[in-house]
N, C-alpha and C positions, 0 to 999 in steps of 0.2 A: 734342146728344143722340145722333146717329148715331155720333160718336166714342166717346162713353161706352159705348154698346151694343157697339161693336166691341171695345173693351178689356175689357169685362166678359165677352164671349164668349171672349176669349183667356185669361181667368183672372187678369187683372191686379188684380182687386178682391177676389179670394177671401180671405175672412176667415181661412182656415187659415194664410196666409202672414204675417199680422199678428203682430208681436212687441211686447211691452211696451217702453216707453222705460225705460232703466236708472234706477233710483231714485237711485243715487249715481254719476252719470256724472262723470268727471274730465277727459276730453278731448272736447270738442264741436266738430265740424266745422260750417262755415257756408258755404253757397253762396248768395251774393247779391252785389249791387254794392258796391264798396268805399267809395263815396261817398254812398250813399243814406241816408235816415233809418232804414232797417231795420237796418242794421249797428250804427248808433249806439244805437238802442233796445236791441238785443240785448246789446251791450257794457255798457251802463249797468245794465240790469236784472241781468245776470249778475254783474257786480262788486258790486252792492248785495247780492245774495243769497249769493254765495260768491266772494270774491276769490282763492280757491285753484284754481278750475276753469280749465283751459286752453282758450282758444278758438283755433281754426285756421280762418282765412278763405280760401276759395278765391274770389278776386275774379272774379265772372262777369258777363257781359252778361245783363241781365234783360229786355230788350225789343229787338225788331229782328230782322232777317233771320238773324243768327248766334247769337242768344241760345240757341236750343235746343241747339246744339253746345257752347256754353260751359257751360251748366248741366249737361248730361249728363256732360261731361268732369270738371267739378268734383265730381260725385257719385262718379264712379269713382275719382278721384284720392284723395279723403277716405276712401272705403271701403277703398282699399288701404293708406292711411296708418295705419289701425288706431284710428280715433276710436271713442268709445263710442256716439255717435249723430250724426246729421247733421241740421241744420236747412236746409231749402231754402225760399227765399222772397224776397219783396219787399214793398214797400208797395202801396197800391191803385192803381187806374188803370182805363182803359177796357178793354173786352173785347179790343181789339186790343193794348193795352199788355201785358196778361196772357197773350196767346196762346202764347207760348213754353212756358208751363207746361201746355199742352194737347197739345204735340207728342209724337209716338211716341218720338223719341230720349230725351226726358226720362222719359216713363213706363217705357220699357224700362230705363233706367239705375237707376231706383228699384226696379223689380221684380227686376233682377239683383242689386242690393245684398242682396236677401233671402238669396241663397245664401251670402253672406259674413257674415251675421248682423249687419249694421249697421242698427239701426232708423233710419227716416227720419221726421221731422216736417215736414209741409207747412205753411208759414205764408205763403200767397200772398194779398195783397190785404187787404181789410177783412172784417168779418163777413159781408157779404152776397155777397162774391165767392166763386165755386167754380170750380175747374179740375180737369182730369183728375188732375193731381199729388195733389190732395186725396184722391181716391178710391184711388190706388195706394199712398200712403204708409201707414206704420204708424199714424200719428196726424195728424189734420187740426186745426189751431188756427186761430182767426180773424185773428190778427195775428202779426207777428214778435215783438212784446213778449210775447204769450201763449206763444210757442214758448220764449223764454228762461225764463219762469216754469215751464214743464213740464220743461225739460231740466236746469235748474240747481237743485240742492238747496239749501235755505235753511240756512246755517250757524248762524243764531240758533236756529232750530227744533231742529237737531241738538244744539246746546249745552244747550238746555232739556231735551231727553230725557236727555242725559248727566247733567245735575245731578239730575234726578228719580231716575234709577237709582242714583246715588251716595248720595242720601238713603235710598232703600229699602234699599240694601246696608248702610249705616251703622245703620239701625234694626234690621235682621235681626241684625247682629253684636252690637248692644247687647243684644238680647233673648237671644241665646245666652249671652253673658257674664253676664247677670243670672240666668239659669237655672242656670248652672254655679256661680255665687257662692252661690246659695240652697241648693244641694245640700251645699256644704261646711260 
């Protein structure tokens, strides 16, 4: 709570810095462990929703003494790489396991990504877990799977919209032709 208050006083949680997650992101950066369940969940859901979206993994340490440096560096690298949004996260664990996501290095890296306009989704732990990263990020989701659902647009839904627009356009053209034919 003291850390949370300190970062809040520094302006890290200010809603005026929050940006929307792009609706049609094509390049998504991911900062997480390369071997954990989180990356596999994100990859599976992303591929199911839209196989054309590119995922860029920065394989980070997500717990331990050096995790805060690894996570912060991953955010900075992906921000400079020019992705449309960044997912920062890991699966659940104890408070100690998740502590790297409470560190100032990580909070500052997310906050500084705001100046480069890369929206950040925090996906740390499970639904009941909260970290400083959740409050600094543009969007907090309860799990890495939920992050993939938010970041990757569903191609089936897009195709459904396109088919509906196609039908409306065809009906409008048919009506125009019918009116023109009746005038003649």
